C-alpha positions as CSV (number, residue, x, y, z in Angstrom):
1,X,-116.8,-73.4,38.3
2,X,-117.1,-76.3,40.7
3,X,-113.9,-75.3,42.4
4,X,-115.1,-71.7,42.7
5,X,-118.3,-72.8,44.4
6,X,-116.4,-75.0,46.8
7,X,-114.0,-72.1,47.7
8,X,-116.9,-69.7,48.1
9,X,-118.8,-72.0,50.4
10,X,-115.6,-72.6,52.4
11,X,-115.2,-68.9,52.7
12,X,-118.6,-68.5,54.2
13,X,-117.9,-71.3,56.7
14,X,-114.7,-69.5,57.7
15,X,-116.6,-66.2,58.3
16,X,-119.2,-68.1,60.5
17,X,-116.6,-70.1,62.4
18,X,-113.8,-69.2,64.7
19,X,-112.8,-69.8,68.3
20,X,-111.0,-73.0,67.6
21,X,-107.5,-73.6,68.8
22,X,-104.6,-73.7,66.3
23,X,-103.7,-77.2,65.2
24,X,-100.1,-77.8,64.1
25,X,-99.0,-81.0,62.2
26,X,-95.5,-81.7,61.0
27,X,-94.9,-84.2,58.2
28,X,-91.5,-86.0,58.2
29,X,-90.0,-88.9,56.3
30,X,-87.0,-91.2,56.8
31,X,-86.0,-91.1,53.2
32,X,-86.8,-89.2,50.0
33,X,-89.2,-90.4,47.3
34,X,-92.2,-91.3,49.5
35,X,-94.3,-88.4,48.3
36,X,-94.4,-86.4,51.5
37,X,-94.6,-82.9,49.9
38,X,-97.3,-83.9,47.5
39,X,-99.3,-85.4,50.4
40,X,-98.9,-82.2,52.4
41,X,-100.0,-80.0,49.5
42,X,-103.1,-82.1,48.8
43,X,-104.1,-82.2,52.5
44,X,-103.8,-78.5,52.6
45,X,-106.3,-78.2,49.7
46,X,-108.6,-80.7,51.4
47,X,-108.6,-78.8,54.7
48,X,-109.1,-75.4,52.9
49,X,-112.2,-76.9,51.2
50,X,-113.5,-78.0,54.6
51,X,-113.5,-74.3,55.5
52,X,-110.2,-74.1,57.4
53,X,-107.6,-71.4,57.1
54,X,-104.5,-73.4,56.3
55,X,-100.8,-72.3,56.4
56,X,-98.2,-74.7,54.9
57,X,-94.7,-74.0,56.2
58,X,-92.2,-75.5,53.7
59,X,-88.7,-76.3,54.8
60,X,-87.6,-77.3,51.2
61,X,-85.8,-75.1,48.7
62,X,-85.6,-77.5,45.7
63,X,-87.9,-77.7,42.7
64,X,-89.8,-80.4,44.6
65,X,-91.0,-78.0,47.2
66,X,-94.7,-77.3,48.0
67,X,-94.9,-74.3,45.6
68,X,-94.1,-76.6,42.7
69,X,-97.1,-78.8,43.6
70,X,-99.2,-75.8,42.7
71,X,-97.2,-74.8,39.6
72,X,-95.8,-71.8,41.5
73,X,-92.2,-70.6,42.2
74,X,-91.1,-69.6,45.7
75,X,-88.8,-66.6,45.1
76,X,-88.3,-65.5,48.7
77,X,-88.0,-67.1,52.1
78,X,-89.1,-66.4,55.7
79,X,-85.5,-65.4,56.4
80,X,-86.0,-62.3,54.2
81,X,-88.7,-61.3,56.7
82,X,-86.6,-62.0,59.7
83,X,-83.8,-59.8,58.2
84,X,-86.3,-57.1,57.5
85,X,-85.7,-57.2,53.7
86,X,-89.4,-57.5,53.0
87,X,-92.8,-58.1,54.5
88,X,-94.4,-61.4,55.2
89,X,-97.1,-60.8,52.6
90,X,-94.4,-60.5,49.9
91,X,-93.1,-64.0,50.9
92,X,-96.4,-65.8,51.3
93,X,-97.9,-67.6,48.3
94,X,-101.7,-68.2,48.0
95,X,-102.5,-70.9,45.5
96,X,-106.2,-70.9,46.5
97,X,-108.7,-69.4,48.9
98,X,-108.0,-70.5,52.5
99,X,-104.5,-71.8,51.8
100,X,-101.2,-70.0,52.1
101,X,-97.7,-71.4,51.6
102,X,-94.7,-70.0,53.5
103,X,-91.3,-70.9,52.1
104,X,-88.9,-71.2,55.1
105,X,-86.0,-73.4,54.1
106,X,-83.4,-70.8,55.0
107,X,-85.1,-69.5,58.1
108,X,-85.5,-72.8,59.8
109,X,-81.8,-73.5,59.7
110,X,-81.1,-70.3,61.6
111,X,-83.9,-70.5,64.2
112,X,-81.5,-71.4,67.0
113,X,-79.1,-68.5,66.2
114,X,-81.5,-65.6,65.8
115,X,-80.8,-62.5,67.7
116,X,-83.5,-61.1,70.1
117,X,-84.5,-58.4,67.6
118,X,-84.8,-61.0,64.9
119,X,-86.9,-63.2,67.1
120,X,-89.2,-60.3,67.8
121,X,-89.4,-59.4,64.1
122,X,-90.5,-63.0,63.4
123,X,-93.1,-63.0,66.1
124,X,-94.5,-59.6,65.0
125,X,-94.7,-60.8,61.4
126,X,-96.4,-64.1,62.2
127,X,-98.8,-62.6,64.7
128,X,-99.8,-59.9,62.1
129,X,-101.2,-62.3,59.5
130,X,-104.2,-60.8,57.8
131,X,-106.4,-63.8,58.6
132,X,-106.3,-66.2,61.6
133,X,-104.9,-69.6,60.9
134,X,-106.8,-72.8,61.9
135,X,-104.2,-75.4,60.8
136,X,-100.5,-75.3,60.2
137,X,-99.0,-78.1,58.1
138,X,-95.2,-78.3,58.1
139,X,-93.4,-80.1,55.3
140,X,-90.2,-80.9,57.2
141,X,-86.8,-81.3,55.5
142,X,-84.7,-84.4,56.4
143,X,-81.4,-82.5,56.8
144,X,-81.2,-80.5,60.0
145,X,-78.1,-79.7,62.1
146,X,-79.8,-81.2,65.2
147,X,-81.1,-84.2,63.4
148,X,-84.8,-83.3,63.3
149,X,-87.0,-80.4,62.4
150,X,-87.6,-77.9,65.2
151,X,-91.1,-77.5,63.9
152,X,-91.5,-81.2,64.3
153,X,-90.4,-81.0,67.9
154,X,-92.7,-78.1,68.8
155,X,-95.8,-79.2,66.9
156,X,-98.7,-81.2,68.5
157,X,-98.5,-84.0,65.9
158,X,-95.6,-85.5,63.9
159,X,-96.7,-87.7,61.0
160,X,-94.1,-90.0,59.5
161,X,-94.8,-90.6,55.8
162,X,-93.6,-93.9,54.3
163,X,-94.3,-96.0,51.2
164,X,-94.7,-99.7,50.8
165,X,-91.1,-100.4,50.0
166,X,-88.9,-102.2,52.6
167,X,-86.3,-99.5,52.4
168,X,-88.9,-96.8,53.2
169,X,-90.2,-98.8,56.2
170,X,-86.7,-99.4,57.5
171,X,-85.8,-95.7,57.3
172,X,-89.0,-94.6,58.8
173,X,-88.5,-96.8,61.8
174,X,-84.9,-95.6,62.1
175,X,-86.1,-92.0,62.2
176,X,-88.7,-92.7,64.9
177,X,-86.0,-94.5,67.0
178,X,-83.5,-91.7,66.6
179,X,-86.0,-88.9,67.5
180,X,-87.3,-90.9,70.4
181,X,-83.8,-91.4,71.9
182,X,-82.5,-87.9,71.1
183,X,-85.6,-85.7,71.9
184,X,-87.8,-88.0,74.0
185,X,-90.7,-87.7,71.5
186,X,-92.8,-90.8,72.2
187,X,-95.8,-90.4,69.8
188,X,-96.0,-90.4,66.0
189,X,-98.6,-91.0,63.4
190,X,-98.0,-93.2,60.3
191,X,-99.2,-92.2,56.8
192,X,-98.6,-94.9,54.3
193,X,-98.3,-93.6,50.7
194,X,-98.1,-95.3,47.3
195,X,-99.7,-98.5,48.6
196,X,-101.7,-101.0,46.6
197,X,-104.5,-101.7,49.0
198,X,-105.8,-100.6,52.4
199,X,-105.1,-104.1,53.9
200,X,-101.5,-103.7,52.8
201,X,-101.2,-100.3,54.4
202,X,-102.7,-101.5,57.7
203,X,-100.3,-104.5,57.7
204,X,-97.3,-102.1,57.3
205,X,-98.5,-99.8,60.0
206,X,-99.3,-102.7,62.5
207,X,-95.9,-104.3,62.0
208,X,-93.9,-101.1,62.6
209,X,-96.2,-100.0,65.5
210,X,-95.8,-103.4,67.2
211,X,-92.0,-103.3,67.0
212,X,-91.9,-99.7,68.3
213,X,-94.2,-100.6,71.2
214,X,-92.4,-103.9,72.1
215,X,-89.1,-102.1,72.3
216,X,-90.5,-99.1,74.2
217,X,-89.5,-96.6,71.5
218,X,-92.8,-94.9,70.8
219,X,-96.6,-95.2,70.4
220,X,-97.7,-95.1,66.8
221,X,-101.2,-94.2,65.5
222,X,-102.5,-94.8,62.0
223,X,-103.0,-91.6,60.0
224,X,-104.3,-93.3,56.9
225,X,-103.1,-94.5,53.5
226,X,-102.9,-93.0,49.9
227,X,-103.3,-95.6,47.1
228,X,-100.8,-96.0,44.3
229,X,-102.6,-93.9,41.8
230,X,-101.6,-92.8,38.3
231,X,-103.8,-89.7,38.6
232,X,-101.6,-88.5,41.5
233,X,-98.4,-88.8,39.4
234,X,-99.9,-87.1,36.4
235,X,-101.3,-84.2,38.6
236,X,-97.8,-83.6,40.1
237,X,-96.2,-83.5,36.7
238,X,-98.8,-80.8,35.7
239,X,-98.1,-78.8,38.8
240,X,-101.7,-79.2,40.1
241,X,-103.0,-81.0,43.3
242,X,-104.9,-84.2,42.5
243,X,-107.9,-82.8,44.3
244,X,-108.1,-80.2,41.6
245,X,-106.9,-82.2,38.6
246,X,-108.7,-85.5,39.3
247,X,-111.2,-84.9,42.1
248,X,-112.9,-88.3,41.5
249,X,-109.7,-90.3,41.7
250,X,-108.9,-92.8,44.5
251,X,-106.1,-90.7,45.9
252,X,-108.2,-87.5,46.0
253,X,-110.8,-89.4,48.0
254,X,-108.1,-90.7,50.4
255,X,-106.8,-87.2,51.0
256,X,-110.3,-85.9,51.8
257,X,-110.8,-88.7,54.3
258,X,-107.5,-88.1,56.0
259,X,-108.1,-84.3,56.2
260,X,-111.5,-84.9,57.8
261,X,-109.9,-87.3,60.4
262,X,-107.0,-84.9,61.0
263,X,-109.3,-82.3,62.4
264,X,-110.4,-84.7,65.2
265,X,-106.9,-85.8,66.2
266,X,-106.6,-85.4,70.0
267,X,-104.7,-82.3,71.1
268,X,-102.2,-82.4,74.0
269,X,-103.2,-81.1,77.4
270,X,-102.9,-77.4,78.0
271,X,-102.2,-76.5,74.3
272,X,-103.9,-73.3,73.4
273,X,-103.3,-70.0,71.6
274,X,-102.7,-69.1,68.0
275,X,-99.8,-68.6,65.7
276,X,-97.8,-66.2,67.9
277,X,-98.0,-68.6,70.9
278,X,-96.8,-71.5,68.7
279,X,-93.9,-69.4,67.3
280,X,-92.9,-68.4,70.8
281,X,-92.7,-72.1,71.8
282,X,-90.8,-72.9,68.6
283,X,-88.2,-70.1,69.3
284,X,-87.8,-71.2,72.9
285,X,-87.2,-74.8,71.9
286,X,-84.8,-73.9,69.1
287,X,-82.7,-71.8,71.4
288,X,-82.4,-74.4,74.1
289,X,-82.6,-77.9,72.5
290,X,-79.5,-80.0,73.0
291,X,-80.2,-83.5,71.6
292,X,-78.5,-86.6,72.9
293,X,-76.2,-88.5,70.6
294,X,-78.4,-89.8,67.8
295,X,-78.4,-93.6,67.6
296,X,-79.6,-95.5,64.6
């Protein structure tokens, strides 16, 4: 009943709101096992409960995809829409009011090779969404032919998710360095997951940010931290977001705080338009991007 009241209130805020620019945030990681997908799913829930219309674009096809975080199964892919095999509404999943999930693992690998008719089909489908989108969250896959998600290159914000392990920190820094050299992206945010304390998270962020700045690689901002929380692990095993399963847990509170902050992240100059405008930028970039040789 509590969840219903929250969703109902959020729906009223959506009806009363409008006019805000689309915000696009891509979440990446230097290695697996840092909890990136679970974080994206829970942030999507938190943003929807703040009254935002959220679209999660999922680049993963495994059982650890975004759909599984909600106990759902993604049977189709955005590529089915591009190939005119079915409509977008048949591919979209809606785990709760204000939140939709778009499986796109197959489509994202073909973005740079779509024909002009296929590109137009994609634009028409995305611009024809029944409800406007306020926030797009992209759960980016690590394995891309060009070395980095095209969504990550086109989005306003790229958030690197890491954990407190030394291997995770090393791989995150390596990813930032490679993307900086290959694609000239010079700004990232750092989200520290599975950390024992806020001071530990801050220390991890400050160390990696200092090195990146000293070497002229990139400017890093702090996105927040998610505590090491047994409730989060149990919720994932049950196929439910921790904000639904254990709303009073420390990790649920952290997700709510980060979601609130995310809405105030500074946008780039001149960025405007909705989903169709973003997809046009994405297709333009995907067709033309030629990365430099990636260097670790």
